[in-house]
VEXTORMAR-333547 format. One record per residue (C-alpha): x, y, z. Coordinates in Angstrom, 2 decimals, decimal comma. Example, Ala and Ser with C-alpha at 12.3 -4.5 7.8 and 13.67 -1.06 7.14 Angstrom:
PT      px      py      pz
PT   12,30   -4,50    7,80
PT   13,67   -1,06    7,14
END
This chain:
PT      px      py      pz
PT  -10,12   -2,31    7,97
PT  -11,11   -0,55    4,97
PT   -8,40    0,91    2,80
PT   -8,77    2,92   -0,24
PT   -6,91    2,60   -3,06
PT   -3,07    4,01   -3,57
PT   -1,19    6,33   -6,23
PT    1,20    4,59   -8,36
PT    3,50    5,54  -11,23
PT    5,99    3,56  -13,14
PT    9,25    5,49  -12,06
PT   12,31    5,45  -15,03
PT   14,76    6,16  -12,37
PT   13,97    3,08  -10,27
PT   12,64    1,20  -13,25
PT    9,82   -0,44  -11,21
PT    6,25    0,80  -10,68
PT    6,23    2,79   -7,25
PT    4,34    4,82   -4,61
PT    4,36    8,22   -5,38
PT    3,83   11,32   -2,52
PT    2,16   14,91   -3,49
PT    4,04   17,78   -3,34
PT    3,58   21,70   -4,28
PT    5,05   22,80   -7,09
PT    4,62   25,95   -8,49
PT    0,94   26,16   -6,75
PT    0,19   22,42   -8,45
PT    0,16   19,69   -6,34
PT    2,02   16,76   -8,54
PT    3,15   13,49   -7,87
PT    6,67   12,66   -6,62
PT    8,26    8,95   -6,27
PT    8,75    8,10   -2,78
PT   12,08    6,61   -3,65
PT   13,93    9,09   -5,91
PT   11,57   12,30   -6,03
PT   11,16   11,76   -9,76
PT    8,60   14,27  -10,84
PT    5,39   12,70  -12,51
PT    3,66   13,95  -15,35
PT   -0,67   13,81  -14,24
PT   -1,21   11,08  -16,97
PT    1,31    8,69  -15,50
PT   -0,20    8,63  -12,23
PT   -2,76    5,36  -11,81
PT   -4,44    4,03   -9,04
PT   -3,58    0,28   -7,18
PT   -5,76   -1,47   -4,64
PT   -4,03   -2,93   -1,56
PT   -3,14   -6,18   -3,00
PT   -1,67   -4,81   -5,93
PT    0,65   -2,62   -3,50
PT    1,83   -5,26   -1,70
PT    2,53   -7,18   -4,86
PT    4,90   -4,13   -5,66
PT    6,93   -5,01   -2,39
PT    5,35   -2,39   -0,06
PT    4,23   -3,41    3,13
PT    0,67   -1,78    4,66
PT    0,89   -2,40    8,36
PT   -2,75   -3,94    9,23
PT   -3,71   -5,01    5,77
PT   -3,91   -9,01    5,76
PT   -4,07  -10,17    2,09
PT   -5,63  -13,18    2,88
PT   -8,16  -12,69    5,80
PT   -8,64  -16,05    8,09
PT  -11,56  -16,87    9,87
PT   -8,75  -18,70   12,46
PT   -7,80  -15,05   13,72
PT   -7,85  -13,47   17,17
PT   -8,78  -14,91   20,42
PT  -10,73  -18,06   19,07
PT   -7,92  -18,90   16,38
PT   -5,19  -18,88   19,40
PT   -3,38  -15,86   18,67
PT   -3,97  -13,55   21,25
PT   -2,32  -16,21   24,02
PT   -6,12  -17,09   25,57
PT   -6,37  -20,47   26,15
PT   -9,67  -21,73   24,72
PT  -12,09  -24,44   26,66
PT  -12,09  -27,73   24,76
PT  -15,24  -28,85   23,30
END
């Protein structure tokens, strides 16, 4: 799965880095905290890679931060028994 980066900012109310959501404010797109709706100034916004977002405590469905070659049926995770070599 190819993921891009995520908009984040340090929220003064939540006292931690948070993901942001875009909102239309006076005909301008602005970023808000996804937890408390704090409105950020544009210079406060930064971009975070998926691993950084996971480290912030968020979950990204379908993203595995430690890919393994033992996934899928060959790894025995699909429930199909593989023949012994």
